[in-house]
C-alpha positions as CSV (number, residue, x, y, z in Angstrom):
1,M,96.1,-4.4,161.6
2,A,97.6,-7.6,160.7
3,I,94.7,-9.8,159.2
4,R,95.2,-13.5,158.5
5,I,93.3,-14.7,155.1
6,Y,93.3,-18.3,153.7
7,N,94.1,-17.9,150.0
8,T,92.7,-20.7,147.9
9,L,95.5,-19.9,145.2
10,T,98.3,-20.9,147.9
11,R,96.1,-23.2,149.9
12,D,97.4,-21.7,153.1
13,K,96.6,-18.9,155.7
14,T,99.0,-15.8,155.3
15,F,99.1,-12.3,156.6
16,F,97.4,-9.9,154.4
17,E,99.6,-7.6,152.6
18,P,98.1,-4.6,150.6
19,I,99.2,-3.5,147.4
20,N,98.7,0.3,148.6
21,P,99.5,0.6,152.4
22,G,96.2,1.2,154.4
23,E,94.1,0.3,151.2
24,V,92.1,-2.8,150.2
25,S,90.7,-3.6,146.8
26,M,88.0,-6.3,146.6
27,Y,86.2,-7.8,143.9
28,H,83.0,-10.0,144.4
29,C,81.4,-12.4,141.8
30,G,77.7,-10.8,142.0
31,P,74.5,-12.4,140.9
32,T,73.1,-13.4,137.7
33,V,69.9,-11.7,137.9
34,Y,67.4,-14.2,136.2
35,D,65.7,-15.3,139.3
36,Y,65.4,-14.8,143.0
37,A,68.8,-15.2,144.9
38,H,68.3,-18.0,147.3
39,I,69.9,-17.8,151.0
40,G,72.9,-20.1,149.5
41,N,73.6,-17.4,147.3
42,M,73.2,-14.6,149.8
43,R,75.8,-16.4,152.1
44,A,78.8,-15.2,149.7
45,Y,77.4,-11.6,150.3
46,V,77.2,-11.5,154.1
47,F,80.8,-12.8,154.0
48,A,81.9,-10.1,151.4
49,D,80.2,-7.8,153.9
50,I,82.1,-9.3,156.8
51,L,85.2,-8.7,155.0
52,R,84.6,-5.2,154.3
53,R,83.5,-4.5,157.6
54,T,86.7,-6.1,159.2
55,F,89.1,-4.2,157.0
56,A,87.3,-1.0,157.9
57,W,87.0,-1.8,161.4
58,N,91.0,-2.1,161.0
59,G,91.3,1.4,159.7
60,F,91.7,0.5,155.9
61,K,90.0,2.3,153.2
62,V,87.8,-0.3,151.1
63,K,87.2,-0.3,147.6
64,Q,84.7,-2.7,147.0
65,I,82.9,-4.2,143.7
66,I,80.0,-6.4,143.2
67,N,79.1,-7.2,139.7
68,I,75.6,-7.5,138.0
69,T,75.6,-10.4,135.4
70,D,72.6,-9.4,133.2
71,V,73.7,-11.0,129.9
72,G,76.0,-13.8,128.8
73,H,75.7,-16.2,131.8
74,P,74.8,-19.8,130.1
75,S,72.4,-22.4,131.8
76,S,75.3,-24.4,132.8
77,D,78.7,-23.0,134.3
78,E,80.4,-23.9,131.0
79,D,79.9,-22.7,127.6
80,D,76.8,-24.5,126.2
81,G,73.1,-23.9,127.1
82,E,70.8,-21.0,126.9
83,D,71.4,-17.7,128.3
84,K,69.8,-17.6,131.8
85,I,68.4,-13.8,131.2
86,E,66.8,-14.7,127.7
87,T,65.3,-18.0,129.1
88,A,63.9,-16.2,131.9
89,S,62.6,-13.3,129.5
90,T,60.5,-16.4,127.6
91,R,59.2,-17.6,131.0
92,E,57.9,-14.7,132.4
93,H,56.7,-12.9,129.1
94,K,59.0,-10.0,129.9
95,T,61.7,-8.2,128.2
96,A,65.3,-9.3,129.2
97,E,65.8,-5.8,130.6
98,E,62.6,-6.0,132.5
99,V,63.8,-9.4,134.0
100,A,67.3,-8.1,134.7
101,K,66.0,-5.1,136.5
102,F,63.2,-6.8,138.7
103,Y,65.8,-9.3,140.0
104,T,68.5,-6.7,140.5
105,D,66.0,-4.6,142.6
106,V,65.2,-7.8,144.6
107,F,68.9,-8.5,145.2
108,F,69.5,-5.2,146.5
109,G,66.5,-5.6,148.7
110,D,67.8,-8.6,150.3
111,L,71.1,-7.1,150.9
112,K,69.3,-4.3,152.7
113,K,67.5,-7.0,154.8
114,L,70.7,-8.6,155.7
115,N,72.2,-5.2,156.8
116,I,74.9,-5.6,154.1
117,I,76.7,-2.3,153.5
118,T,76.1,-1.1,150.0
119,E,77.3,2.5,150.6
120,N,80.2,3.4,148.1
121,T,80.1,-0.1,146.7
122,I,80.2,-0.1,142.9
123,F,77.7,-2.6,141.3
124,P,78.7,-2.5,137.5
125,R,76.4,-4.3,135.1
126,A,78.0,-6.3,132.3
127,S,75.5,-5.3,129.6
128,E,76.8,-1.8,130.4
129,H,80.6,-2.6,129.7
130,I,80.4,-4.4,126.4
131,P,83.1,-2.0,125.1
132,E,85.4,-3.0,127.7
133,Q,84.8,-6.5,127.0
134,I,85.3,-6.4,123.4
135,E,88.6,-4.6,123.9
136,L,89.7,-7.2,126.4
137,V,89.0,-10.0,123.8
138,R,90.8,-8.0,120.9
139,I,94.0,-7.9,123.2
140,L,93.9,-11.5,123.7
141,E,93.5,-12.2,120.1
142,E,96.3,-9.7,119.1
143,K,98.7,-11.5,121.7
144,G,97.7,-14.9,120.3
145,F,95.7,-16.5,123.3
146,A,92.4,-16.2,121.4
147,Y,91.0,-18.0,118.0
148,K,87.8,-17.9,116.1
149,T,85.4,-20.7,115.4
150,S,82.0,-20.7,113.7
151,K,80.5,-20.5,117.2
152,G,82.8,-17.2,118.1
153,M,86.0,-16.3,120.0
154,Y,87.6,-18.9,122.1
155,F,90.4,-18.6,124.7
156,D,93.6,-21.0,123.8
157,T,94.2,-22.5,127.4
158,A,97.4,-24.4,125.8
159,K,99.0,-21.1,125.3
160,F,98.8,-19.9,129.1
161,P,101.2,-21.6,131.3
162,N,99.7,-23.0,134.8
163,Y,96.0,-23.0,133.4
164,G,94.0,-24.5,136.3
165,K,96.4,-23.4,139.0
166,L,93.8,-22.1,141.3
167,A,91.7,-25.5,141.1
168,L,94.8,-27.8,140.8
169,L,93.5,-29.1,137.6
170,D,95.1,-31.9,136.2
171,I,95.2,-30.6,132.5
172,K,97.3,-33.7,131.0
173,N,94.6,-36.3,132.0
174,L,91.6,-34.0,131.5
175,R,89.9,-35.9,128.4
176,E,87.7,-34.0,126.0
177,G,84.0,-34.0,127.2
178,A,84.9,-34.8,130.8
179,R,84.4,-31.4,131.9
180,V,82.6,-29.7,128.9
181,E,80.6,-31.1,126.0
182,I,82.5,-32.1,123.0
183,N,82.8,-29.1,120.5
184,P,85.3,-30.2,117.3
185,E,86.6,-26.9,116.7
186,K,88.0,-26.3,120.2
187,R,91.8,-26.7,120.2
188,N,91.8,-28.1,123.7
189,P,89.2,-29.6,125.9
190,T,89.4,-26.7,128.6
191,D,89.4,-23.9,126.0
192,F,86.4,-21.4,126.8
193,S,84.3,-18.9,125.1
194,L,85.2,-15.2,125.1
195,W,82.8,-14.1,122.5
196,K,79.8,-15.7,121.2
197,L,78.3,-15.3,117.7
198,S,74.4,-15.0,117.7
199,P,73.3,-18.2,115.5
200,V,70.8,-15.8,113.8
201,P,71.4,-12.3,114.3
202,G,68.2,-10.3,115.5
203,V,66.6,-13.3,117.3
204,R,68.3,-12.6,120.6
205,Q,67.4,-9.4,122.6
206,Q,71.0,-9.0,123.9
207,E,73.6,-8.7,121.0
208,W,76.1,-6.3,120.1
209,E,78.4,-5.5,116.9
210,S,81.9,-6.7,117.5
211,P,85.0,-7.3,115.1
212,W,84.1,-10.9,115.0
213,G,80.5,-10.6,114.1
214,I,77.2,-9.7,116.0
215,G,77.1,-11.7,119.4
216,F,77.5,-11.3,123.1
217,P,80.3,-11.7,125.8
218,G,81.3,-15.0,127.4
219,W,80.3,-15.2,131.1
220,H,83.9,-15.1,132.3
221,I,84.9,-12.1,130.3
222,E,82.7,-10.1,131.8
223,C,84.2,-10.2,135.4
224,S,87.7,-9.8,134.0
225,A,86.8,-6.6,132.1
226,M,84.8,-5.1,135.1
227,S,87.1,-5.9,137.8
228,M,90.2,-4.4,135.9
229,K,88.3,-1.2,134.9
230,Y,87.2,-0.5,138.4
231,L,90.3,-1.9,140.4
232,G,93.2,-1.9,138.1
233,N,94.9,-5.0,136.3
234,H,96.0,-6.2,139.7
235,F,94.0,-6.1,142.8
236,D,94.1,-7.3,146.3
237,I,91.1,-9.8,147.0
238,H,88.7,-11.7,144.7
239,T,85.9,-13.7,146.3
240,G,83.1,-16.0,145.3
241,G,81.4,-19.3,146.2
242,V,83.4,-22.7,146.2
243,D,81.6,-23.5,142.9
244,H,83.6,-20.7,141.0
245,I,87.1,-22.3,141.6
246,S,87.2,-24.8,139.0
247,V,85.8,-23.0,136.2
248,H,85.0,-19.3,136.3
249,H,87.8,-18.2,138.5
250,T,90.3,-20.5,136.7
251,N,89.1,-18.8,133.4
252,E,89.1,-15.4,134.7
253,I,92.7,-15.9,136.0
254,A,93.9,-17.2,132.5
255,Q,92.4,-14.7,130.4
256,S,93.3,-11.4,132.7
257,E,96.9,-12.6,133.2
258,A,97.3,-13.4,129.5
259,A,95.9,-10.1,128.7
260,T,98.2,-8.1,131.1
261,G,101.0,-10.0,132.2
262,E,100.3,-9.3,136.0
263,P,98.6,-11.4,138.4
264,L,94.9,-10.6,138.6
265,A,94.2,-10.9,142.4
266,N,96.8,-11.6,145.3
267,Y,94.3,-13.4,147.4
268,W,91.4,-15.7,146.1
269,V,88.9,-16.3,148.8
270,H,86.0,-18.8,148.5
271,S,82.9,-19.5,150.9
272,A,81.6,-22.9,151.1
273,F,78.1,-23.9,150.3
274,L,74.8,-23.9,152.3
275,T,73.3,-27.3,152.2
276,V,69.9,-28.7,152.9
277,D,70.1,-32.5,153.8
278,G,73.8,-32.6,152.8
279,Q,73.1,-31.3,149.3
280,K,74.0,-28.0,147.9
281,M,71.1,-25.6,147.9
282,A,70.2,-24.7,144.2
283,K,67.6,-23.5,142.2
284,S,68.1,-26.4,139.8
285,L,67.4,-28.8,142.6
286,G,64.3,-27.1,143.9
287,N,65.5,-27.0,147.5
288,F,66.4,-23.4,147.9
289,T,64.8,-20.8,150.4
290,T,64.8,-16.8,149.6
291,V,65.1,-14.1,152.1
292,S,61.4,-13.3,151.6
293,D,60.6,-16.7,152.6
294,I,62.3,-16.2,155.7
295,E,60.6,-12.8,156.4
296,N,57.3,-14.6,155.6
297,S,57.9,-17.0,158.4
298,E,57.9,-14.1,160.7
299,I,61.6,-14.7,161.5
300,S,63.9,-11.8,161.1
301,P,66.5,-12.0,158.2
302,L,69.0,-10.9,160.7
303,A,68.5,-14.2,162.3
304,F,69.7,-16.0,159.2
305,R,72.8,-13.7,159.2
306,Y,73.4,-14.7,162.7
307,F,72.9,-18.2,161.7
308,L,75.6,-17.8,159.1
309,L,78.1,-16.2,161.5
310,G,77.9,-19.1,163.6
311,A,79.9,-21.3,161.3
312,S,83.3,-20.5,159.6
313,Y,82.8,-19.2,155.9
314,R,84.9,-22.0,154.9
315,M,82.7,-24.8,156.1
316,P,79.5,-26.1,154.6
317,L,76.8,-25.2,156.7
318,N,73.4,-27.3,156.7
319,F,70.4,-25.1,156.8
320,T,67.3,-26.2,158.7
321,W,64.2,-23.9,160.0
322,S,64.8,-25.2,163.6
323,A,68.6,-24.0,163.6
324,L,67.2,-20.8,162.2
325,S,64.5,-20.5,164.8
326,G,67.2,-20.8,167.4
327,S,69.3,-18.5,165.9
328,E,66.3,-15.8,166.2
329,K,65.7,-16.7,170.0
330,T,69.5,-16.2,170.6
331,L,69.6,-13.0,168.7
332,Q,66.6,-11.7,170.6
333,G,68.2,-12.5,173.7
334,I,71.2,-10.5,172.9
335,Y,68.8,-7.7,171.8
336,R,66.7,-8.1,175.4
337,E,70.2,-8.0,177.3
338,A,71.7,-5.2,175.4
339,S,68.2,-3.1,176.2
340,L,68.9,-3.5,180.1
341,L,72.5,-1.7,179.6
342,K,73.0,1.9,179.9
343,E,74.6,4.1,177.2
344,G,77.6,6.7,178.0
345,G,80.4,4.3,178.0
346,V,83.5,3.6,176.3
347,A,84.5,0.4,174.5
348,D,86.8,-1.6,176.7
349,E,90.3,-2.2,175.1
350,E,91.0,-5.5,176.5
351,Y,87.9,-7.1,174.8
352,R,88.7,-5.2,171.6
353,S,92.0,-6.5,171.6
354,K,90.3,-10.2,172.0
355,F,87.8,-9.3,169.3
356,R,90.5,-8.3,167.1
357,D,92.6,-11.5,167.5
358,V,89.8,-13.7,166.6
359,I,88.0,-11.5,163.9
360,N,91.4,-10.9,162.1
361,N,92.2,-14.8,162.1
362,D,90.6,-15.5,158.7
363,F,87.3,-13.6,159.7
364,N,86.4,-16.2,162.4
365,T,82.8,-15.1,163.4
366,P,82.0,-18.1,165.7
367,Q,84.6,-17.1,168.0
368,A,83.7,-13.4,167.6
369,L,79.9,-14.4,168.6
370,A,81.4,-16.4,171.6
371,L,83.2,-13.3,172.8
372,V,79.7,-11.3,172.7
373,F,78.5,-13.9,175.4
374,D,81.7,-13.6,177.4
375,L,81.3,-9.8,177.4
376,L,77.9,-10.1,178.7
377,R,78.8,-12.3,181.6
378,S,81.8,-10.1,182.4
379,P,82.1,-7.9,185.6
380,L,82.5,-4.7,183.3
381,S,80.0,-1.7,184.0
382,S,76.9,-1.7,182.1
383,E,78.0,1.2,180.1
384,T,81.4,-0.1,179.2
385,K,79.4,-3.4,178.1
386,L,77.0,-1.8,175.5
387,A,80.0,0.5,174.2
388,T,82.0,-2.6,173.5
389,L,78.9,-4.5,172.0
390,F,78.3,-1.5,169.5
391,D,82.0,-1.8,168.7
392,F,81.8,-5.6,167.9
393,D,78.7,-4.8,165.9
394,K,80.4,-2.7,163.4
395,V,81.9,-5.7,162.2
396,L,79.2,-8.4,163.1
397,G,76.4,-6.3,161.8
398,I,73.7,-7.8,163.5
399,D,72.1,-4.4,164.4
400,I,72.2,-4.8,168.0
401,E,71.4,-0.9,168.4
402,K,68.3,-1.0,166.5
403,G,67.2,-4.5,168.4
404,R,67.9,-3.0,171.6
405,S,65.6,0.0,170.6
406,A,62.9,-2.4,169.8
407,F,63.1,-3.9,173.2
408,M,63.0,-0.4,175.1
409,A,60.0,0.5,172.9
410,K,58.1,-2.6,173.9
411,D,59.0,-2.2,177.5
412,A,57.7,1.4,177.5
413,K,54.2,-0.2,176.5
414,E,54.1,-2.6,179.3
415,E,54.3,0.0,182.0
416,D,51.5,-1.7,183.6
417,I,53.2,-5.1,184.4
418,P,54.6,-5.0,188.0
419,I,58.3,-3.9,188.4
420,P,59.1,-7.5,190.2
421,V,57.5,-9.3,187.0
422,K,59.7,-7.3,184.8
423,N,62.5,-8.1,186.7
424,L,61.9,-11.7,186.6
425,V,61.1,-11.7,182.8
426,D,64.7,-10.0,182.3
427,E,66.3,-12.3,184.4
428,R,64.7,-15.1,182.5
429,E,65.8,-13.8,179.2
430,I,69.4,-13.4,180.6
431,A,69.2,-17.2,181.5
432,R,68.0,-18.0,178.1
433,T,70.8,-16.1,176.5
434,K,73.3,-18.1,178.6
435,Q,71.2,-21.3,177.5
436,D,70.6,-22.0,181.0
437,F,67.0,-23.2,180.2
438,E,66.5,-25.1,183.7
439,R,67.0,-21.9,185.4
440,A,64.6,-20.0,182.8
441,D,61.7,-22.6,183.4
442,L,62.0,-22.0,187.2
443,I,61.6,-18.2,186.7
444,R,58.7,-18.9,184.4
445,A,57.0,-20.8,187.0
446,E,57.7,-18.1,189.6
447,I,56.2,-15.5,187.3
448,A,53.0,-17.7,186.9
449,K,52.7,-17.9,190.5
450,M,52.3,-14.0,190.6
451,G,49.8,-14.2,188.1
452,Y,51.3,-13.7,184.7
453,L,52.1,-15.7,181.5
454,V,55.3,-15.5,179.5
455,D,55.1,-16.5,175.8
456,D,58.3,-16.3,173.6
457,S,58.2,-14.9,170.1
458,P,60.7,-13.8,167.5
459,E,60.2,-10.3,169.0
460,G,60.9,-11.4,172.6
461,P,59.0,-12.3,175.5
462,K,55.4,-11.4,175.7
463,V,53.9,-11.0,179.0
464,T,49.7,-11.1,179.9
465,K,48.1,-11.2,183.1
466,R,46.4,-14.7,183.9
């Protein structure tokens, strides 16, 4: 059960020590539901799913929170700019509530397509936790960490020792305007908004009464209030993308720990960017792809999941359609080979031990996938191989059982193809899975001599008579 995790807070990889033995509590920064989540966003949630699956596979009881930001997120990750939900409302001629519901539903659909487990996960919405956020701001004001300006309540970062410790910020040399736009009422350049006052009450769709006037929460206070409500003041793991380190997570730590006097999370874990031509995938750059785009290209979303697992979550990963297509073919090859294996076995303990060593070492999915192919090449019995594959897939989540069943159903429809041809097709798929393409081409030629053609497709090889 020993799991090693790279902790951004300490900049090293250490063994995980739970607050409560046998349990793990995790908070994952969720989507701002003003537009479609792109596949760069979804990388963080696939990783969160790998964390959940890994801990469960190791016997931990898992408590997992993924928030839904449906108010208060400005157009930049700083304090200024239009609220993303309000802007989307104007753009789409819908109410803010309609916008949030539509994109929340799309997000849940994407989670399902990527085989991300949502059972027993709590998805709190920021707009439904306004009282908790107001109370947290009130506590900060009472303790002297918050002050009021004409724009709302701000957190005084000078009052919090070690502000910026997560991002290793050089506060002394951070000049006014270097990270945020100048606000003459702010005491320090790094101070951030806790509660924003509505410039003209009644114009915004989302605003609430508060001790400081009618307004709405700052983006950062939302996550602190919701994480502490569902996980307590101090929990195990907080995750998000690397873009959250310098601002959002830095501010979460400051306001939460100032309010409670306790560490917010013991482990801060961040997934790297998905890039396109070396640039971060982002809506603002117009270089993003959605899960639906992948589906519409007749590629399985699970091929994208497989593509992500082929790299460490901490390493930037460049997305190309050709790389995704290659992942699709490899994944179909695994399904095809699994369809040739028999049920009734028990997972091999030696391979389970090898799998545990790699997946428990900072969630090393590339080595875990390599072990899948090592298992398929092993001399183990057909039944043992299949049982071990299914066991691995409890963590990998590439849905081997469903993919195997699809191939078996397809094979049942092709009974009119001679058995010798079928055997050659299966042999060719094994060669392709092992990336022995020279052997695969020779087998294709042999099949052609027997009067049949083989065409590769995302669903696997299609055999037709010449």
